[in-house]
N, C-alpha and C positions, 0 to 999 in steps of 0.2 A: 504494498499500500502506501501512497506517498506521504511524506510527512506532512502534506499540508490536509491530508483527511482527516475530518473533523473526528472521527470517530475515534481517532488517537489522543485527542484532547477531551474526551467525554468524558473523565474523570475528575479536571483541574479545576479548581477554587474559578468564578467568575471572575475579572477584574472590574474595579470601580476607584473612581476619583475621591479623592478628598475635597469637599468645599469647604473653608473656614467659616461661620458661622457664630457673631457676638452670641454671646450666655441671653443677653435679655433685649428686649424687642420694647418698643413703646406701648406702654402699658403695665410695664412689668417692675416690680419696685427694687430700685436701685442695691446693686450687691456686689460688695467690695472684698467680702470677705477671702475672696482669695489672690487678693492681690500679696505677694511677701514684699513686707514693709523691715528693714531692716533697723535695730534698735540706734539712736543716735550715736557717734563717737565707735558705733562697733566697727567701721571697715577702718582697716588698717592705711598708714601711709606712706607710700614709697618712697625712697630719696629719688629727686629728680632725675638722676645719672641710672637707676636701678634698669636691669635687663624688660625689655616688654614681658617679659614671660612672668613675673612679679605683679603686675598692674591685673592680670590675666583675672584672681579669685574676683577683683573687685567691678568685673563684668555682668555679673550676676546677683552683686551685694548692690544696695545703695548707699552712697557714700551719704550722710547725714549729718547735720550739725547742731540743729536745734530742735529740740524734743518738745516733750507735750509739756513740758512746764515752764517752755521758752526760751530756755538755759542753754549757752552756746556747750558745746560738750567733745571730745575725742581728739584726733591728733590733728583730723583735719579743721580744727577750729583756726580762723584765719587771724584772731585778734584784731579784728579793726579798731580803729580807735572811731569814737562817741559822732565825731563832727561828719569821717566817711561813711557811716551807717545813717547818720541823717540825710544825706545827702544822697544816696540809693534810695531812701525812703520816700524824701521828695520827689525824687524823677518817678519811681514808679507812680505816684497817685497823679502825677503831671502826664502821666501817658493814659492811666485809666480815667480820666476827666478829658483827655483830648479823646478818646477813642467814643465817649460816649454823645461827645457834642457830636462827630464829626459823624457816627453812627446818626444821629436826630438829623444830622444835613444832609444825608444820603436820604431819609424817610420823605423828608421834606419838599424832596426834590431838587435841590442844591447839588448835585453829584450824582455820578451814576451809579456808584459801586464804593463800601467798604468793606474794611477787614479787620475787625478786634482782637486783640490780644488777652482779653480780658482771662485772668487765671495764672499768665505767661509773664507777668510782668518781669519778674524776681529775675528771668532768663537771659533777657537784654542787657538791662540795668547793670546787673552785678557782672557779664563777663565784659564790657563794654568799662568798667572801673577797672577791671583786671587785669583789663590788656594796656598796653601801652596805647599813647595817643596816636600813636605814627601806625599804629597798625593796621593793616586793610579788613574790612568788613564785606563776604559776599553771602547777604544778607537772602530770607526769606520777604513776606509779606508781613510776618508777626514780629519783626525785630525793629518797630518803630522804636524802642527802647532806646537803643545803640543812636540811635540819634537825638532823644532828648537827652541823654546822657552825656553827650558829647556839645552840647550846648545849641545843638542846630533849633534858628529860628524856628517858633512856631507857625509863623505869618508864613516863609516859605514852603511849611508841609503841606498849609494849608492852600496856597494858590498849586500848588500840583494838582493836590485833591480837587481843586477844581478846573483845574484847564486855564486859568486864565491870565490876564496879561503878565500877572506876575510871577507866572510861573518857570523857569531853569530849564526847564526837560520841553520847555514849547507845544504843551499837547501832545507830546509824541511816545508819552508811555501812561497806562494806567492809572487811572486816581491808585492813589497808594505803593507804587512802583518809585519810589524815590532814586535819587541818584546823585551823591554828592564826593567826589575824588579828595576835598582839603579835609572832611569830614571821616574820611578810610570807611565810605559807604560806597560800596560797586551798586552798578544801576542791578537793580533786582528786576529776573527772568521772572514772567510765568511757568517756563517749564523748568521746574526747582532743580531739576536733578544735574543742572549746568552748573550750579554754582560750584557743587564740588571739584571738579576737573579744573576750572578757572582758578579756584581759591589754588589748589596744587599748581596751575603754572606759573601764579603769581609768586607763590611763594618757592619755588624753584628760580625765576628768573632773580628773587631776593638773594638767595642765595650763590645764585652765579655773579652775580656783581658783588659780593661780599659783601651787601648792605648787613643792616642788623634787625630790620622790619621782618615780622613772620604774619602770616593770614590767616583770617577765620572762616571756614564757609559753613554754610548752617543749609539744609533740608527738615524736610519734617519724616513722619515715619514712613508715608506711602511711597517719597520718592528713592528709599531705600532699594526699593524693587527694580528702579531703571540701571541700565547696562552704567549711566553715567557715574553712579554711586560707584562700583567696581573696577571700571576704570581710574578714579580718580584712586582708590586707597592702594590699586595694581601699582599707581606712579609713585606714591607716598611713600609707602613699604619698601621699594626698590632704591631711590633717591634718596633717601632717608631726609625728608622733605621737611622743611621748618614748618608745620601747619598745623592747624587744630581741625579738628573734623566734628561737626557739631551735630549729630540727628537730635529736632525737638519731638520725642513723642509724647504725643497730645491726645493719644488712643484712635483717631477718626483723621482719615483721609476725605475730604469731604465726607458722601457716606458711609466710604467704607471702613470697617474695623481694623485694627494694626494688624489683627491675623492675617488678612489678605498678602501684606508683606512680608508674613513671616514670623510675626510675636506669637506664634501656638509653637512655634519649635525653638525659639531660642531669643534673647534679651538680642536687642538692635547691638547693644555692647558689645556680645559675644563674637560680633564679626571682626572683632579686630583680631582675636585669636588666630583666626584663621589666614591674615595677611603679614602676619607676626609682629604687631604694632602696639602701642600703651593701647590699652580702653578701662574706660569708667564709666559708671552708672550711678548717675547723679539725681538726689530731689530736687526739681527742678521748681518747688516752690520753696524750698528753705535758699534763702538771698546769701549767705553765708555759706552755705555747700557750693552753690553755684561760682561765685567768688574765688572759693580755696579751689574748687577743681580748676577752671581756667588757669587759674595763677601758675598753677602747678603743669600744668601741661605747656601754656606760655611760657615759662623759666625752663620748660623741657626741652622744646625747639628752639629756645633763643642760643641755648646751649648744645644745639647738633648733638642732642640726643636723639631725633628722631620724632615721628608725628605722634597724634594721640586720637583716637576714636574718643568722644565722649555723646551719650545718649542720658539727653532731657528728660527725667522721666514727670509725665506731669498730665494735665485733663483741658481738652479747650471746653470751655465754661459755654462759649458760647456759639452760633451756629458758624460754620466755614467761613460766610461771605453774609452781606445783606441779599444774598438772592437762596439765600440758603433757610430751610426750617428743621432743624433738626429733630423737634419733636416727632419727624415723622420716620424716624429709624431708631430713636434711643430714646428711655426711659427722662420723663420729664424733668424729675427732681435729681438725674445723677448728677450736676456738676456741685451742687448741694451738699451729696452724700462722698465727695472725694475725699481721700484718707488721709491726705497731706496737706488738707485746708487751704486758705486763703494765703497768697503769701506774702501780702500789703500787711495782713492783720498778725500773720506772725511774727513780722521783720518789728511794727508797731508793739506788739507785746514782745519782745527782746528787749527796745530798747527802753520801755515802762520797767523792764527788772532790771535793766541796770542803772535804774533812777536817771534817764538820761532823757524822759521824755514823759509826756502824760495825755492825756484825754482831749484836755484843752488845748494845748498845742497843736495837737493832732488836729482837730475841730477844725483852728487858725490854715493849718496848712491848708483844707482842703478847701476848706475858701477862697486863700489866695491862689490855689492853681486852678478852680473855677475862675474869679475874676480875670484873672495871667489869658486863659484857654478863649475867654468870652471877648476880651481885649485884641488878643489877634484874629481872630476870626468875625468880627468887627473890623479890622483892619483890613484881612484880604480879602472879604465881601466888597470892599470901593470897588475892588478891580474888577469884580464880578466872579459870579456863578457858572456854573457848566449849562446851562439852557440858554445860556445870552452870549455864547461864544458864536460868533457867524463867520460871516466870510470876506471878512472887512480887512484880514493878514491872510489871506489864503495863499499868498505868495511865496510864508516861509516858509511854508511844508516841504519846499525844493532847496533851502538851503542848509549846509553845515551836515550834506551828505557828501556830495562829491567837491574835491580839490578844483577840479576842473568840468563844469558842467557840460554833459556830453548835448550834442546837439536834438535829439530826440526829447531830451529831456526838458531841453531849452522851448521847445517846442510847445509840450503839454504844460510849461509852467504860464506860456503867455495865452493857449488856449484858455487855462481856467481864469486866469487872470479878467480876459476879456468877457468871460462867463457870468464871472461875479458880478462885473459892473453893468452889464447889460439884466443881468437881475435882481 
């Protein structure tokens, strides 16, 4: 009989595919009892020059500093001074207030699109604080805290969101896809996976030139399933690139839960093991842990000890964007049940425990942030909101693209200008 004869396979089990499904759906009660959360201070802190293999146990543990008592514990405690902690808290509050106002602006029809980072503020703000001012970040659309922490004007951020006359990107990027080289903020790409190989390439160039600046690339859990992720890790490992590669695991890639990207099999930090580079898994809602991990990885990279892959374990409290309704694919109260808490409230409680903060000062901080954001919004809207942008400067779309404008592009420009005048 032929080896293709079906009778030869009659007693074999039928093959089946496993399609990951989230444990809970809308209408279910939130349940994070299976989430393994390490005790604060339990994770060892290897020397920055340690072999990558020494970090690999930390790819399944969680690096944590703040406990339920809001006290700092363990070898990862960065022992930051109160002024630095207060600055981080103020930046995180500003980001949240900014998010809320821009979300409201979108709902009022002032812009087309917005994406909040509610519950993830500590990740970008603490990372910016831990890196040097000249280091280059290749962010996603939830790292607005990098700009806020580095003092980027809120008016400029809003101008970009409104694509108005003050938009430095001249309306050529989607709202919230900022870019500013002086502030170390590389242009955001909607295809998030590209940020990793670009960060690696930038860091390779820095090393080739004998510079001292490092790069930090950012993606979400979903983008780890892209080929760009693996290409970046290969180059980073082979050439010992001075780069930090951050995966913000907020459990959801739009409506697909993290299991679709492989989270059922291993942590995202564990992918560092296969590439032979350093890896850390960090409580993303603990500002002190985030700072300590990024500073450790930055010192390691700057000392030519190699790259590091960091998974920031957090939860996306809001929808993926203003175009998304998360109640259609996950329990409604899940964000409030997240066991790692609210990053702002945790840092606030830590400062209060140190005797360096109180509720009265916090209320004043929130009011001041609200007034600052409102003033910036008023100033930005003087230059216009998105629906008001017309064809008065249509010729600018052809600028800053070619060093010498080709003849056929010139013809298109003239035709567009003529049509706008006639219209």
